[in-house]
Residue, then its C-alpha position, 0 to 999 in steps of 0.5 A: m175881345l181885346s180891350c183898347k187899354r192894353k199895355n202893349k201897343m197892338i198894330y192892326d192890319i186893318f181898321i174898318s169904318y162903317a155905318h151900323e146899318d151895314k154891320e150884319s149884311l156885310v161888315f161883320p162877315l167881312a171882319q170875321k173872314l179877314r180875322q180867320k185869314g190871320y189879319r189883325v182887324w180893328f173892328d169895334e165888336f172885336c176891340l172895344a170893351v166896357g169902360d173904354n174911351m171910344i174916341d181914344c180907342i177909335s183914334r188909336g185904332m185908326k192911327d195904328s192900322r196899316y190900312a183902313i177899309l171904308i164901307l161907303s154906303k148911303h147910311f155911312f154918308n148920313k152919320g156923324w160918327t162915320r164922318f168923324e172917322f172919315d175925317g180922321l182917316v183922310n188926315i192920316n192918309i195925307d201922310n200915308p197915301g194908299k191907306l184908304l181902301p174904299i168899298w162902295y156898298n150900294v152907292s154910285r159914283s155920283d153918290i161918292q162925289n156928292f159926299c166927297p169929290t176927291l174920294s171918287n178918285i181913289q180906286a175902290i172895290i164895288y161890292d155887288k153881291q159877290s161872296i165875302r171870300e171874293l171880297v177878301r181876295a180882292l182886298e188881299l191884292k192890296i193888304g196881303e204880302y207874297i210869301y217867299h222861300v228859298d228852294g234847294r238851288g238857292n232861288i227865291i220862290r214867291s207864292r202865287n197869291k198874296k197872303n197874310v204874313p204873321r206878325i211874328n214872321r215880320e218881327c223876327g228877322y225874316q228877309t224883307i222883299q218888296s214886289i215891283n217890276t225889277d229884280e234888284l238886291i238892295d243890300e244883304n237883307t233886302c231884295v226887290c223882286t219882279q211880280 
């Protein structure tokens, strides 16, 4: 378990906001699978320790995460604590659009619209009893990154699927490549490649 009071600021890949009633059936297995794939997951069970100030730790986790998964369920809609997290994440998303990754868990579009009309406009994953592995695969289309290597002829080769890029690889001077619809060398260290 990581304590929120670490001296070195840890940046997470994913913050998970959920209602406690959904923990055993979906959230814990999802958090474990993401963690097994190498993602740094802010999940209360992994990150909170005895004596931690919950509001400070949760606020820091939300702010210091690349993405936030919202497990939207009827339980989520009826909790004050999830509303606190939701409001904070929506405010963060204003400055960082695309950070929110909603998962609709046994709810309909009308349930979402009743909770927050603008939330129904964000593309979501509808969890319909698929496996946790399939759910993680769908999330990796957004949170994962392509792995690139240079072959013997100097060609840049991209991995077939998005995966977790270990933090150390991002921080030790690896070439940054973004995937969009054209091939273009931006500068001597950055290249934009076709999907």
